[in-house]
C-alpha positions as semicolon CSV with decimal commas, in nm:
position;residue;x (nm);y (nm);z (nm)
1;M;1,507;-0,624;-1,410
2;S;1,330;-0,578;-1,042
3;K;1,017;-0,633;-1,003
4;Q;0,828;-0,277;-0,910
5;V;0,519;-0,205;-0,704
6;W;0,280;0,077;-0,836
7;G;0,012;0,244;-0,580
8;A;-0,303;0,391;-0,721
9;F;-0,469;0,707;-0,621
10;S;-0,790;0,840;-0,622
11;V;-0,930;1,147;-0,775
12;K;-0,889;1,359;-0,443
13;D;-0,612;1,185;-0,273
14;H;-0,382;1,496;-0,365
15;C;-0,592;1,730;-0,171
16;E;-0,441;1,549;0,179
17;P;-0,224;1,762;0,377
18;R;0,078;1,588;0,302
19;A;-0,041;1,369;-0,029
20;F;0,231;1,183;-0,187
21;V;0,490;1,239;0,072
22;A;0,480;0,875;0,234
23;E;0,394;0,740;-0,074
24;V;0,673;0,814;-0,311
25;M;0,917;0,658;-0,046
26;L;0,704;0,290;-0,042
27;Y;0,626;0,295;-0,428
28;D;0,803;0,275;-0,751
29;R;0,566;0,494;-0,925
30;L;0,239;0,637;-0,805
31;V;-0,093;0,588;-1,057
32;I;-0,301;0,919;-1,029
33;P;-0,597;1,043;-1,233
34;V;-0,634;1,362;-1,407
35;P;-0,876;1,522;-1,561
36;P;-0,872;1,498;-1,938
37;D;-1,041;1,812;-2,087
38;E;-1,177;2,121;-1,942
39;A;-1,499;1,995;-1,869
40;E;-1,379;1,721;-1,631
41;R;-1,151;2,027;-1,488
42;K;-1,436;2,203;-1,423
43;R;-1,617;1,943;-1,246
44;W;-1,319;1,853;-1,028
45;H;-1,313;2,224;-0,913
46;E;-1,662;2,211;-0,822
47;N;-1,600;1,922;-0,604
48;A;-1,310;2,101;-0,444
49;W;-1,060;1,812;-0,584
50;D;-0,799;2,124;-0,663
51;P;-0,643;2,005;-1,006
52;D;-0,433;2,309;-0,994
53;R;-0,257;2,139;-0,695
54;L;-0,250;1,829;-0,869
55;D;-0,097;1,993;-1,156
56;R;0,199;2,126;-0,930
57;L;0,246;1,751;-0,749
58;L;0,283;1,610;-1,054
59;A;0,555;1,853;-1,153
60;I;0,744;1,765;-0,864
61;L;0,699;1,404;-0,897
62;G;0,816;1,398;-1,252
63;E;0,887;1,027;-1,386
64;R;0,770;0,892;-1,052
65;A;0,383;0,942;-1,148
66;R;0,225;0,764;-1,428
67;P;-0,119;0,996;-1,491
68;I;-0,419;0,831;-1,586
69;N;-0,653;1,054;-1,776
70;W;-1,005;0,981;-1,571
71;D;-1,243;1,022;-1,884
72;Q;-1,558;0,892;-1,939
73;Q;-1,479;0,472;-1,998
74;R;-1,305;0,501;-1,657
75;R;-1,583;0,680;-1,475
76;E;-1,868;0,431;-1,659
77;R;-1,680;0,157;-1,524
78;W;-1,591;0,285;-1,174
79;K;-1,960;0,337;-1,159
80;T;-2,029;-0,047;-1,262
81;R;-1,812;-0,138;-0,959
82;F;-1,943;0,098;-0,771
83;D;-2,304;0,012;-0,804
84;A;-2,220;-0,325;-0,750
85;R;-2,104;-0,275;-0,405
86;A;-2,397;-0,019;-0,337
87;D;-2,419;-0,234;0,037
88;I;-2,028;-0,122;0,108
89;A;-2,055;0,202;-0,023
90;A;-2,358;0,292;0,207
91;N;-2,187;0,192;0,508
92;T;-1,851;0,335;0,413
93;P;-1,835;0,706;0,284
94;D;-1,464;0,700;0,118
95;W;-1,550;0,340;-0,063
96;A;-1,643;0,560;-0,401
97;F;-1,309;0,690;-0,411
98;M;-1,093;0,323;-0,332
99;A;-1,317;0,214;-0,646
100;T;-1,159;0,481;-0,836
101;R;-0,781;0,343;-0,697
102;T;-0,870;-0,003;-0,795
103;E;-1,006;0,104;-1,167
104;L;-0,683;0,258;-1,230
105;M;-0,495;-0,083;-1,195
106;Q;-0,706;-0,202;-1,450
107;G;-0,566;-0,202;-1,807
108;L;-0,178;-0,088;-1,761
109;P;0,027;-0,116;-2,016
110;P;0,163;-0,470;-2,119
111;H;0,558;-0,375;-2,089
112;V;0,469;-0,315;-1,758
113;T;0,617;-0,557;-1,548
114;G;0,565;-0,656;-1,192
115;V;0,296;-0,461;-1,102
116;Q;0,080;-0,594;-0,812
117;A;-0,288;-0,487;-0,783
118;I;-0,190;-0,251;-0,429
119;T;-0,434;-0,019;-0,341
120;N;-0,375;0,272;-0,113
121;Y;-0,442;0,348;0,221
122;T;-0,429;0,624;0,436
123;S;-0,515;0,489;0,767
124;V;-0,564;0,181;0,946
125;R;-0,945;0,255;0,967
126;E;-1,007;0,286;0,574
127;L;-0,774;-0,053;0,564
128;E;-1,035;-0,226;0,783
129;N;-1,351;-0,098;0,654
130;D;-1,278;-0,191;0,253
131;L;-1,132;-0,533;0,357
132;G;-1,402;-0,600;0,669
133;L;-1,092;-0,675;0,867
134;K;-1,161;-0,744;1,229
135;P;-1,007;-1,004;1,520
136;D;-1,059;-1,383;1,459
137;A;-1,201;-1,575;1,759
138;T;-1,215;-1,895;1,517
139;D;-0,930;-2,201;1,442
140;A;-0,723;-2,028;1,195
141;M;-0,689;-2,399;1,017
142;N;-1,092;-2,361;0,953
143;Y;-0,978;-2,094;0,716
144;P;-1,070;-2,256;0,316
145;G;-0,738;-2,406;0,136
146;G;-0,552;-2,296;0,502
147;A;-0,511;-1,925;0,380
148;A;-0,505;-1,739;0,719
149;V;-0,467;-1,321;0,705
150;A;-0,127;-1,227;0,785
151;I;-0,032;-0,862;0,857
152;L;0,288;-0,730;0,775
153;G;0,434;-0,430;0,929
154;H;0,724;-0,186;0,925
155;E;0,881;0,154;1,014
156;F;0,966;0,381;0,736
157;F;1,076;0,702;0,742
158;L;0,954;1,030;0,556
159;P;1,099;1,393;0,539
160;D;0,934;1,614;0,825
161;D;1,039;1,940;0,929
162;S;0,826;2,214;1,025
163;R;0,958;2,476;0,828
164;W;0,944;2,322;0,502
165;T;0,607;2,388;0,286
166;H;0,446;2,064;0,149
167;E;0,563;2,100;-0,203
168;E;0,937;2,092;-0,014
169;L;0,885;1,812;0,164
170;L;0,770;1,606;-0,180
171;K;1,065;1,718;-0,350
172;E;1,319;1,605;-0,067
173;A;1,079;1,252;-0,081
174;V;1,134;1,232;-0,465
175;E;1,483;1,273;-0,439
176;L;1,562;1,078;-0,124
177;S;1,367;0,787;-0,298
178;S;1,491;0,777;-0,635
179;D;1,854;0,723;-0,627
180;R;1,996;0,378;-0,734
181;S;2,078;0,244;-0,355
182;S;1,719;0,357;-0,222
183;Q;1,563;0,198;-0,537
184;R;1,780;-0,096;-0,460
185;K;1,680;-0,129;-0,110
186;R;1,286;-0,065;-0,155
187;A;1,314;-0,374;-0,426
188;S;1,484;-0,578;-0,185
189;F;1,207;-0,480;0,055
190;W;0,935;-0,543;-0,176
191;R;1,076;-0,893;-0,289
192;W;1,071;-1,011;0,068
193;Q;0,701;-0,956;0,135
194;R;0,628;-1,121;-0,227
195;E;0,807;-1,417;-0,084
196;F;0,667;-1,400;0,238
197;F;0,285;-1,412;0,091
198;N;0,381;-1,653;-0,192
199;D;0,557;-1,875;0,039
200;Q;0,488;-2,273;0,065
201;G;0,338;-2,226;0,415
202;I;0,382;-2,132;0,746
203;T;0,466;-2,414;0,999
204;D;0,501;-2,269;1,358
205;Q;0,608;-1,971;1,543
206;T;0,981;-2,032;1,480
207;A;0,904;-1,954;1,130
208;I;0,757;-1,633;1,186
209;Q;1,057;-1,522;1,416
210;E;1,268;-1,593;1,165
211;A;1,091;-1,410;0,917
212;V;1,095;-1,079;1,116
213;E;1,404;-1,130;1,209
214;E;1,496;-1,100;0,831
215;M;1,271;-0,807;0,759
216;R;1,452;-0,623;1,081
217;D;1,779;-0,692;0,865
218;L;1,677;-0,555;0,559
219;L;1,511;-0,224;0,758
220;E;1,860;-0,148;0,930
221;E;1,985;-0,123;0,567
222;E;1,732;0,100;0,451
223;K;1,771;0,317;0,785
224;S;2,176;0,354;0,689
225;V;2,104;0,477;0,328
226;I;1,810;0,736;0,470
227;L;2,088;0,831;0,773
228;K;2,351;0,938;0,511
229;K;2,122;1,177;0,324
230;R;2,135;1,384;0,687
231;V;1,792;1,480;0,654
232;H;1,515;1,554;0,909
233;T;1,267;1,261;0,885
234;T;0,995;1,134;1,106
235;T;0,901;0,771;1,119
236;Q;0,555;0,578;1,012
237;F;0,430;0,291;0,992
238;A;0,358;0,059;0,650
239;F;0,063;-0,256;0,696
240;L;0,035;-0,545;0,430
241;A;-0,291;-0,767;0,475
242;G;-0,291;-1,050;0,238
243;S;-0,325;-1,433;0,251
244;V;-0,086;-1,660;0,355
245;L;-0,067;-2,070;0,349
246;L;-0,089;-2,250;0,695
247;A;0,117;-2,564;0,614
248;I;0,178;-2,809;0,867
249;F;0,048;-2,582;1,168
250;G;0,290;-2,661;1,443
251;G;0,038;-2,454;1,721
252;P;-0,076;-2,111;1,833
253;L;0,085;-1,855;1,633
254;S;0,135;-1,491;1,822
255;P;0,264;-1,145;1,721
256;V;0,616;-1,097;1,646
257;G;0,762;-0,757;1,668
258;I;1,173;-0,679;1,655
259;G;1,360;-0,361;1,570
260;G;1,068;-0,220;1,387
261;A;0,940;-0,475;1,201
262;F;0,619;-0,719;1,299
263;I;0,436;-1,009;1,184
264;S;0,118;-1,093;1,247
265;V;-0,056;-1,424;1,132
266;G;-0,425;-1,631;1,143
267;R;-0,524;-1,363;1,393
268;F;-0,755;-1,185;1,195
269;V;-1,092;-1,276;0,966
270;T;-1,174;-1,011;0,649
271;D;-1,476;-0,997;0,415
272;K;-1,303;-0,968;0,083
273;Y;-1,074;-1,290;-0,031
274;L;-0,680;-1,198;-0,033
275;G;-0,540;-1,525;-0,224
276;S;-0,435;-1,507;-0,576
277;T;-0,632;-1,659;-0,878
278;P;-0,516;-1,977;-1,042
279;D;-0,334;-1,825;-1,332
280;S;-0,166;-1,507;-1,092
281;K;0,209;-1,472;-1,033
282;D;0,174;-1,292;-0,726
283;K;-0,124;-1,291;-0,429
284;P;-0,238;-0,932;-0,398
285;V;-0,188;-0,755;-0,098
286;S;-0,299;-0,406;0,053
287;L;-0,091;-0,138;0,207
288;V;-0,171;0,106;0,432
289;H;0,071;0,372;0,613
290;D;-0,039;0,527;0,947
291;A;0,096;0,726;1,214
292;R;0,034;0,483;1,472
293;K;0,106;0,120;1,581
294;H;-0,182;-0,125;1,526
295;F;-0,246;-0,489;1,523
296;G;-0,111;-0,571;1,855
297;W;0,263;-0,445;1,764
298;E;0,374;-0,303;2,073
C-alpha cells in the first residue's frame, strides 16, 4: 500500500477564494474541521466562517475529505496549545488557525498508515512566520547533529479558467487528482520527498544536483498526465521545509533549480525544530503553496 500524505486545515480555510483547489492536487486526503452541532454551527456563522459554504465544498470533495468534529474536547486541547504559545500568537495573527490544523492531525485512526504531520500553509509569509524561517549567515555544520534546514520547491498544475466558478474548479481538481494515474504520480513524488528528508546525509553539491534532476523527471511524468486531460491549468509553486542531515560535508552549498524543481540546503535557520523524534519513521515537513517563486529560485 502506498504511503499517503494528508493535509490538515483550520476552521476558516474553506472561506478562501479558491479553497481546496490546490490542496486536493497536492494531498491524498484533506482533514477538515466541521461544527458538530447547531450551537457550534451558530458560532461559526457569528465568526463569518460560513458553514454553509463548507457543506457544499465537502459534498464536492466526497471521499477525498475527512471531516473531523470540532467539538469541545478538541477546542480545549487547542486552547492549551494556543495558551502555551501566547508569545507567538501575539505576533502572528493567524497562529490560532495554524494551531487548529495541528490539533486535527492528532489521534487519527490507527488503521490509517503513513500519515505525516503536515500543516498546510497558503503563503510563504505564513510559513516563515510559523517556523521563524530566515536566511542563515552561519556555517551549516554548526547545526545540532549536523541537521540543516532544506527547502524543496516544485511547480504543480491546477485547473484555472476565469469562466468557471470556484465550485466548478474544485470539481475539476477532484476529478484530475483522483484517477489512478494521478494517484500513482502523486505517491511517487511524495515517496521521493520522504526519501530525501530521510536520507543518510547530503555530502556535496553533486548530491543536490542529482536529487533535483530526479525530481524534475517525476515532474515531467506528472505534467504528461495533466496534459492528456486537456484541461486549462495554471502553475503554482509548492515548497517543503524540513531538516536534512549533512554527512561528510564537501563544501558550500548553493541552490539548484532545473525544469520546475528546486532545492536549497543549509541556507536557512528556523526557530522550530524540524527533525524527527527518535521513534518516528518520518521526519515532519511543512508544505506551502504559493503563486510566486521564492527562496532564491530564479
